N, C-alpha and C positions, 0 to 999 in steps of 0.2 A: 489491457492491450499486450498484446505478445510480440516481443520484438525477440527474435532467435529462440532463446532458451527459457528468455524471461517469462515470469509468469505473473499473470495481472491480480492485483488483489479481490477482484470478483470471482477470480478464480478458486480464492481459498475460504475455506470453511471456518472463518473468524466472523463471530457477532459483531454487530454494528446495530446502531438506533436505525427502526425504518425512515425516522425523518433528516433532515439535511443535518449539518453540523451548522451553528448559529455564530453570529459575529461575535458575540460575547463568551461563548465558550471557547472559539480559537484564541480570542484576546485573550482573557483573563484565568480559563482554566480553573480548577481547583485551589483556593486561596493557599497553597501550603507549596513547599519544595519540591522538585519532582523525587530526591531522595526520600524526602518523607511521604510523600504520595504514594510511592511503589511500596514502604513498609506497613501502610493500609488493607495491602490486596491478602484476598486468601488467596491458598493454593491453584486453585483453579482458575483465579486472575491474572495470577502467577502465570503459569504456562501460557495462558492468550497473550499474555506482554512479550514472551518471549518469541512466541510465534510472530507476534506484529513486527518485533526486531528480527529476526531471522528474515520476513519477508525484505526488509527492508536491501539485503545482502542477494536477492534473488538473482543478481548475474551470475552468482557461482552455481547456484543450484537450478537443475531442472523444475524441480517441487519440494516445498518447505509442507512437512504434515506434524501436528499434533496427535500425541496419541497417549497423554496425558490420562490419570484417573486410573483404576483398579486393571489389572491385564495388562500394562504398556510395557512389562517384560525390560524395564528401568532405561525406557528410551520416553522424553517427556515431549520433545521436540526435533524432527530429523530433518536435515538438510539432505536430499538426494542429488546427487552431481549428474547421475545417468538415469537413464527410463527404468533399469533396471532395480530400482531400490534396494533393499537392502544385500541384493546379492552386487551393487555396483559400489561406486565409491561414496561415501556417505558422511556428513559428520551429525555427531551427538548432543543436544546440549539439555543438561540435567537441571531442572530447576527445583531449589531446595528453597522454600519460604518457611525461614525458622527466624525467631525476635533473637538470636545469638549467632556468630560466626560457626561456619562448618568447621568440624572437627573430624580427625580422621575416623573414628568410631562409626559417623555418620557418614564416611566416604566407602569405606570397605565393601557394604553391604551393595551399594550401587553400582562399585566397580565389579563386583560379582556377579550381577545381573548381566552384565555388558559381555563379560567373558562367557556367560552360559548361551546367550546366543547362538553362534556358530558352534559351542561343545552340544547342543542339544536338535540342532536346527542347523547342519551344514552348509545349506545353501546359502545363510545367511554369512556376512564378511564383518570383520572387526571394524569400526568405523575409525576414520582417516584420523579425526580428531575426537576428544569427547571433554567437551567445557561443561564444569559447575558456575552455576547460574544462581547466584544467592544475594539478596537486599543487602546483609551486612558482610557478606565476600567472605573469602575463607581466612580461617583462625591463622595464628602464625605457626602453630604446628603443621597442620597442613599444607599452608602456605609453600614453609619451607620443604617441606617432601616433593609437591608438587613440582618446586624449582631444582629438584635433585631426583631424576627418574631413576637411575641405578638403586638408589635408598627407597625410592617409593615401589619399586617394584619388589626390593627383597623383604620391604616392613609387611609388602601385598600376600607373598609368598608363606611369610609366617601365619597370616591369617586363616590361609588356604588348610595350612600342617597343623594347626594347634587352636585357632578360635573357638572360644567356647558358643561365641554369639547365633543367636538363631539360625542363620540364612546357611551357614558354613560347618555349622553343628547338623545338617540336616543331608549334607552333601553326602550321597552313597561314595563306594571307592571310586566306581568310575566315572565320573564325573568329575571327583576331587582330582584324581589323575587326569584326567582330559584338562582342567582348569588349569592345574600346575604346568602340563608341557606347554601349552597355549602363552600363558604368561610369562613361563620362562623365554619361549622364541619372541615375546612382542617389544617393541621400544617404548618405554613405557611415558616419554615425554609426549604421546598422544594427547595425556590428561593435560588439564589444564582448566583457565578459569576465566570468565568473563568479568571485567570490574565493573562497579556499578556506575562510575562516572565516563566510563565508555561505551557504557549499553545504553545510556540514555540519550547522550549524543549521536550513536547512532542512528538511535531508535527517531531524532528529527528528521533523518529520510527519510522516513514512512509516512502515507497517511492521516495516519492516527494520533501522530502527535501533538498539535493542538487539540483535539479532544482532550487528551489527558492531563496534559500539562499547561496547557495557554502558552502565552509568549506570541500569538502573532503569529503571522504565517509567514513563509520567507520571500525573499523579491522575487519576482515572475521573471527569467530570463528573456531578451530581447525576442521579440516574435519575427518571423521570416515575411516577406510580401506575398503574395497571391503568385502562383506560376503563368509564365507568360500564356500557357494553352488551358482552356476550360477543362476543369477534369469532371467526371460523372457526377462525383456528388457535388459539386453546384448546379443540376442543369435546372431542378424543379425551382429554385430561388431566382436565379436568373432568368427562367422562360416569364416565371410571374412580373419581374421589374420591365422585361420588354412590353408584356400586354400595359403594363401601366406609359412607358414610355409612348405607346403606340396609338393612346388616348390622345396623348398630346402632339406626338412627331409622327404624322402621314407616314412618312418615309422609313420610318423605324420598323421592320417585321421578324428581324431574326436579331439573334443574341450577333453575330456576325456585322450587320445595319449597324445596329447599337455601339458597338466598339467603335465604329467610325466617324457615326453620327456628330456634330460641333460640339451638341451641349448635354447630349446622351452618355456620350464617350466619357468623359470625364467623371460625371456620376457615377457611370457604372462601375469604373475603375475604383473610387473610393468606396461602393457599395463591395468589391471584392476582398479591399482592402479590409474594410472591418469584417467580414466575414471570415477571413482568417485569422486576425485579431481573436476572434471568439473562439474559433477549435482551436488555437493556440492555446485559450483559455483554458477549455475543454480539457484538453491533454495538462495543464497543469493543477487541474482538480484531481484527475485521474490520479495523481501520482503522490498528492501534498493533502488534499483533504477526504473524508469518508466518502464512502459510496454513498450516490443522491443528493452530494451537496451541489453538483452542476447543475444536474436537473431541479433540485429546489430553486436556483436561482433562476432559469428559465422560468419553471409555472411561476413567479413572484413577477417577473418583470410580465410576463403576458397577463396576469391580473392586472397590470398597472398599465396596458395599451389598449387592451379588446375593447373597448369602449370606446375609444379613440378610432381604431381599425373599423368599428363597427358603427359609424357615425356618416351623417351624409355628406360628400367631398363632391367638389365639382369633376373630377377625374381621378382615375388610380396614381397616378403621381404626387397631387398634392395627399391624397388618404396616405400615401407610402411617407412624405415628408412630416405630416401631423404626427404619423405614429412613432415614427424615429425621435421627433422631436420629443414626445410626452415620453419617450424610453431615457433619452439623456437627465431629461429633469426630474422623471419620477425619484421620490424620494423611498429608498429602500433601505431596508437598515437591519434585518435581522439575517441574513446570509452571511457566515463566515469571508466570503469570497468580495463581499461586497470590498475588504480592504485593499484589494488587487485589483478592481474593477476601474478600466476608463470609458470614457463616452464611445470611442470605435467599439470595445468587447459589449456595450449595450446595444450600438444600431447591427453588431453583427448578429447578436442572439434572437432579434427581430429576422433577421434571413435563416435565420436555423430554424426559428419559428415556423418560417413559409417554406422549407424542405421539407419540415413533417405536418405543412399542410393544415396547419393551427393560425396561419395567417395567410390572407391573400390582398390583393392591392385593385385587381377586377373583379367583382363579383361574380360574373356573368361567363369568366372566361374558365 
């Protein structure tokens, strides 16, 4: 979905399984506490996890992009606040996956890289914020420095002037002077960290959390009923419903005539309610589970009802009734969304399948 500047997870280059998320994965996840799970990641997986987390902050950003690996120029993940990328406002997330807390000696070279970005490429701007993200957090010394921006700047400038560490000693006089001037003019409160507990808690709001950590899915929000007016997205399945009504009730020939029919009208309203319940489930799935999970549920339900839908029935309305009954009673167990799926959702998914021409109620129509 794109809502204003919001970026859909489908637009991001995050690897995810080709198969749908299973109920077992979503409920149980790995048998480790989340803080222990993330400590098992390698550096690449850590960067992917940070990108997933940053996607949960997508209302702040036009785009979230991962640059990790060699040549990342000190930017693992960037959250761009405008469509100008590094030339506009942006936030930097620097992932460091070590088996110890971060120290100043680890931080200095990374901070130097972010100052070299605009020094060597003037179109680049310094980030609005720069956050270290590490599974074991900041060490005491670095944490105190980050909490004292003036002292942090002074200590960094000392590194620029006298450090014999490789990235600093390799600076030529021009770059050293430019970094010194830029750092002197910069408010070092831009540097900070994201603590692990906050990181994991905010990651819960992404579609990736259940697959990584288990714990089940969050409760679904209440879904709205169907709009009074029939929308274009309803025309296919409603037309198929009309064909089924027409076989039973000769006076029903259009959606409008079905709406006012004493029997078909009530039935049609229930089907619209079910359809919009299923659409709400689709939206929930888009925001809370891995891509392909909702489509997996549709496919599983299709497999459960297709034999019933293709069997011989007295008329289309009976075929519809039997198919919906089979959908409600089918033993579905492998898909994560089963945890939050109700009978009306299953009936609505049948109408989604009809919309996609995978199900029909009157064969010769």
